[in-house]
C-alpha positions as a Markdown table, in Angstrom:
| # | Residue | x | y | z |
|---|---|---|---|---|
| 1 | Gly | 71.5 | 11.5 | -7.6 |
| 2 | Val | 69.4 | 8.4 | -7.3 |
| 3 | Ser | 65.3 | 9.1 | -5.9 |
| 4 | Pro | 64.0 | 6.6 | -2.9 |
| 5 | Arg | 61.8 | 4.7 | -5.0 |
| 6 | Arg | 57.8 | 5.5 | -5.6 |
| 7 | Gln | 54.7 | 3.4 | -6.3 |
| 8 | Val | 52.5 | 5.2 | -8.8 |
| 9 | Asn | 49.5 | 3.2 | -10.1 |
| 10 | His | 48.2 | 3.4 | -13.9 |
| 11 | Val | 45.0 | 3.2 | -15.2 |
| 12 | Ala | 44.6 | 1.2 | -18.4 |
| 13 | Pro | 42.3 | 2.0 | -20.6 |
| 14 | Gly | 40.0 | -0.8 | -19.8 |
| 15 | Gly | 40.1 | 0.3 | -16.1 |
| 16 | Ala | 42.5 | -1.9 | -14.9 |
| 17 | Glu | 45.1 | -0.5 | -12.5 |
| 18 | Phe | 48.6 | -1.7 | -12.3 |
| 19 | Pro | 51.8 | -0.8 | -10.1 |
| 20 | Val | 54.9 | 0.2 | -11.4 |
| 21 | Ala | 57.8 | 1.6 | -8.4 |
| 22 | Tyr | 59.9 | 4.3 | -10.1 |
| 23 | Thr | 63.3 | 5.4 | -9.2 |
| 24 | Ala | 64.5 | 8.7 | -10.7 |
| 25 | Val | 68.1 | 9.0 | -11.5 |
| 26 | Arg | 69.8 | 12.5 | -12.3 |
| 27 | Leu | 71.8 | 12.4 | -15.4 |
| 28 | Gly | 75.6 | 14.3 | -15.0 |
| 29 | Ala | 76.0 | 17.3 | -13.1 |
| 30 | Gly | 72.6 | 18.7 | -15.1 |
| 31 | Pro | 68.9 | 19.1 | -14.6 |
| 32 | Asn | 68.2 | 16.0 | -16.5 |
| 33 | Leu | 66.5 | 13.2 | -15.1 |
| 34 | Val | 65.3 | 9.6 | -16.3 |
| 35 | Ala | 62.9 | 7.8 | -14.4 |
| 36 | Ile | 63.3 | 3.8 | -14.3 |
| 37 | Gly | 60.0 | 2.4 | -13.7 |
| 38 | Arg | 59.6 | -1.7 | -12.5 |
| 39 | Asp | 56.0 | -3.1 | -12.5 |
| 40 | Leu | 55.1 | -5.1 | -9.8 |
| 41 | Arg | 52.0 | -6.7 | -11.4 |
| 42 | Gly | 53.4 | -9.9 | -10.4 |
| 43 | Ile | 54.3 | -8.9 | -6.7 |
| 44 | Ala | 50.5 | -7.7 | -6.3 |
| 45 | Val | 49.0 | -10.9 | -7.8 |
| 46 | Leu | 51.2 | -12.9 | -5.0 |
| 47 | Gln | 50.0 | -10.1 | -2.3 |
| 48 | Gln | 46.3 | -11.1 | -3.0 |
| 49 | Arg | 47.0 | -14.4 | -3.4 |
| 50 | Leu | 48.6 | -14.5 | 0.3 |
| 51 | Val | 45.6 | -12.3 | 1.4 |
| 52 | Glu | 43.4 | -14.4 | 0.0 |
| 53 | Ala | 44.8 | -17.7 | 1.6 |
| 54 | Gln | 45.3 | -15.8 | 4.8 |
| 55 | Gln | 41.2 | -15.2 | 5.1 |
| 56 | Ala | 40.5 | -18.4 | 3.3 |
| 57 | Met | 42.5 | -19.7 | 6.8 |
| 58 | Glu | 40.9 | -17.5 | 9.1 |
| 59 | Arg | 37.3 | -18.5 | 8.1 |
| 60 | Asp | 38.3 | -22.2 | 8.5 |
| 61 | Tyr | 39.5 | -21.5 | 11.4 |
| 62 | Trp | 36.6 | -20.1 | 12.4 |
| 63 | Arg | 34.2 | -22.7 | 10.9 |
| 64 | Met | 36.3 | -25.4 | 13.0 |
| 65 | Arg | 36.0 | -22.9 | 16.3 |
| 66 | His | 32.1 | -23.3 | 15.7 |
| 67 | Ile | 31.7 | -26.7 | 15.1 |
| 68 | Glu | 34.1 | -27.3 | 17.7 |
| 69 | Thr | 32.0 | -25.7 | 20.0 |
| 70 | Arg | 28.7 | -27.2 | 19.1 |
| 71 | Tyr | 30.4 | -30.4 | 19.4 |
| 72 | Arg | 31.1 | -29.7 | 22.6 |
| 73 | Leu | 28.0 | -28.7 | 23.8 |
| 74 | Leu | 26.4 | -31.4 | 22.2 |
| 75 | Phe | 29.1 | -33.3 | 24.3 |
| 76 | Gln | 28.0 | -31.7 | 27.6 |
| 77 | Leu | 24.1 | -32.0 | 27.2 |
| 78 | Ser | 23.6 | -35.5 | 25.8 |
| 79 | Ser | 22.1 | -37.9 | 28.3 |
| 80 | Glu | 24.1 | -41.0 | 27.2 |
| 81 | Ala | 27.5 | -41.6 | 29.0 |
| 82 | Val | 30.4 | -40.7 | 26.1 |
| 83 | Leu | 33.3 | -41.6 | 26.8 |
| 84 | Val | 36.4 | -40.9 | 24.0 |
| 85 | Val | 39.2 | -44.1 | 24.6 |
| 86 | Asp | 42.4 | -43.9 | 22.5 |
| 87 | Val | 42.4 | -46.8 | 20.8 |
| 88 | Ala | 46.3 | -47.5 | 21.1 |
| 89 | Thr | 46.6 | -47.0 | 24.6 |
| 90 | Met | 42.7 | -47.7 | 25.7 |
| 91 | Lys | 42.8 | -45.2 | 27.9 |
| 92 | Ile | 39.9 | -42.6 | 28.1 |
| 93 | Ile | 40.6 | -39.0 | 27.0 |
| 94 | Asp | 37.3 | -37.2 | 27.7 |
| 95 | Ala | 34.0 | -37.9 | 29.3 |
| 96 | Asn | 31.2 | -36.0 | 29.6 |
| 97 | Pro | 29.0 | -35.0 | 32.4 |
| 98 | Ala | 26.6 | -38.0 | 32.0 |
| 99 | Ala | 29.4 | -40.8 | 31.7 |
| 100 | Gly | 30.6 | -38.7 | 35.5 |
| 101 | Arg | 27.2 | -39.3 | 36.7 |
| 102 | Leu | 26.6 | -42.9 | 35.0 |
| 103 | Phe | 30.3 | -43.9 | 36.9 |
| 104 | Ala | 29.6 | -41.5 | 40.3 |
| 105 | Val | 32.3 | -39.8 | 39.7 |
| 106 | Thr | 33.6 | -36.5 | 37.8 |
| 107 | Pro | 34.2 | -36.6 | 34.2 |
| 108 | Lys | 38.0 | -35.5 | 35.2 |
| 109 | Arg | 38.0 | -38.0 | 37.0 |
| 110 | Leu | 37.3 | -40.8 | 34.3 |
| 111 | Ile | 40.1 | -39.5 | 32.2 |
| 112 | Gly | 43.3 | -41.3 | 32.1 |
| 113 | Arg | 41.5 | -44.6 | 33.3 |
| 114 | Thr | 41.4 | -47.7 | 31.3 |
| 115 | Phe | 38.2 | -48.8 | 29.6 |
| 116 | Pro | 36.4 | -50.9 | 30.0 |
| 117 | Leu | 35.8 | -49.9 | 33.7 |
| 118 | Asp | 33.4 | -51.1 | 36.5 |
| 119 | Leu | 32.3 | -53.4 | 34.2 |
| 120 | Thr | 31.2 | -57.4 | 35.2 |
| 121 | Arg | 33.6 | -60.1 | 34.0 |
| 122 | Asp | 31.1 | -61.5 | 31.5 |
| 123 | Ser | 30.1 | -57.9 | 30.0 |
| 124 | Glu | 34.1 | -57.2 | 30.1 |
| 125 | Arg | 34.5 | -60.3 | 27.4 |
| 126 | Val | 31.4 | -58.6 | 25.4 |
| 127 | Val | 33.1 | -55.3 | 25.2 |
| 128 | Glu | 36.3 | -57.3 | 23.7 |
| 129 | Glu | 34.1 | -58.6 | 21.1 |
| 130 | Leu | 32.6 | -55.5 | 20.5 |
| 131 | Leu | 35.8 | -53.6 | 20.0 |
| 132 | Ala | 37.6 | -56.1 | 17.9 |
| 133 | Thr | 34.5 | -55.9 | 15.2 |
| 134 | Val | 35.1 | -52.2 | 15.7 |
| 135 | Arg | 38.6 | -52.5 | 14.8 |
| 136 | Ser | 37.7 | -54.3 | 11.5 |
| 137 | Ser | 34.5 | -52.5 | 10.4 |
| 138 | Gly | 34.9 | -49.5 | 12.3 |
| 139 | Arg | 31.3 | -49.6 | 13.6 |
| 140 | Ser | 29.5 | -52.5 | 16.0 |
| 141 | Glu | 25.8 | -52.8 | 17.0 |
| 142 | Glu | 25.2 | -52.1 | 20.4 |
| 143 | Ala | 25.5 | -55.3 | 22.6 |
| 144 | Pro | 23.8 | -55.0 | 26.7 |
| 145 | Val | 26.7 | -54.4 | 29.1 |
| 146 | Arg | 26.4 | -54.5 | 33.2 |
| 147 | Leu | 28.1 | -52.3 | 35.7 |
| 148 | Glu | 29.9 | -53.9 | 39.0 |
| 149 | Ser | 27.9 | -51.1 | 40.7 |
| 150 | Gln | 25.0 | -51.1 | 39.3 |
| 151 | Gln | 22.5 | -53.9 | 39.0 |
| 152 | Ala | 20.4 | -52.2 | 35.6 |
| 153 | Glu | 21.7 | -52.9 | 32.3 |
| 154 | Leu | 23.3 | -51.0 | 29.7 |
| 155 | Arg | 23.2 | -50.8 | 25.8 |
| 156 | Leu | 27.1 | -50.0 | 24.7 |
| 157 | Gly | 27.6 | -48.7 | 21.3 |
| 158 | Val | 31.2 | -48.0 | 20.2 |
| 159 | Ser | 32.0 | -46.6 | 17.0 |
| 160 | Leu | 35.7 | -45.9 | 15.7 |
| 161 | Val | 36.8 | -42.1 | 15.0 |
| 162 | Arg | 39.6 | -41.1 | 13.2 |
| 163 | Gln | 41.3 | -37.3 | 14.5 |
| 164 | Asp | 44.7 | -36.2 | 13.4 |
| 165 | Gly | 46.2 | -39.1 | 12.8 |
| 166 | Ser | 45.0 | -40.7 | 15.9 |
| 167 | Ser | 42.1 | -43.4 | 16.1 |
| 168 | Leu | 39.6 | -43.1 | 18.8 |
| 169 | Phe | 37.1 | -45.2 | 20.1 |
| 170 | Leu | 33.8 | -43.4 | 20.6 |
| 171 | Val | 31.8 | -45.3 | 23.3 |
| 172 | Arg | 28.1 | -44.5 | 24.2 |
| 173 | Leu | 26.0 | -46.1 | 27.5 |
| 174 | Leu | 22.6 | -45.2 | 28.1 |
| 175 | Ala | 20.2 | -47.0 | 30.3 |
| 176 | Arg | 18.2 | -50.3 | 28.5 |
| 177 | His | 14.7 | -49.7 | 28.4 |
| 178 | Ala | 12.0 | -52.1 | 29.3 |
| 179 | Glu | 11.4 | -54.1 | 25.9 |
């Protein structure tokens, strides 16, 4: 004596639609039926919010993917040697091709090594002071440094970056131009 539920969308005088779920129930043994309706506007509003939230998340996801792609492209094509160093462990977690060329290894071979690397002792002291300044202020001036393997002086710049709850040093090394 009970029919399956059916949804009917009613059109209000203003043109707005509202859904109602109906179930028909037979009254006794006779031909009479009673239709019982449940207003689904609250559920429809929640469903619409869910769809909108999912669409917003998808837009944000694609926006982040585009930003990451641009970052990767800039990182890979930069003529500056760039290292990304974990502040807590001082381990290199990313290196671009220019950094690989500077240290005469593939960028993947730099990942996992401890920073600073291949610097003269005087340069290591300069870097330690520079890192202390960056830890306290977030940024520092560039400083001259030398690699053990090269005679040329380099400019080293460090910035502090926060990502996913961790702190990273963005280390830039660039050949120093004659002044």
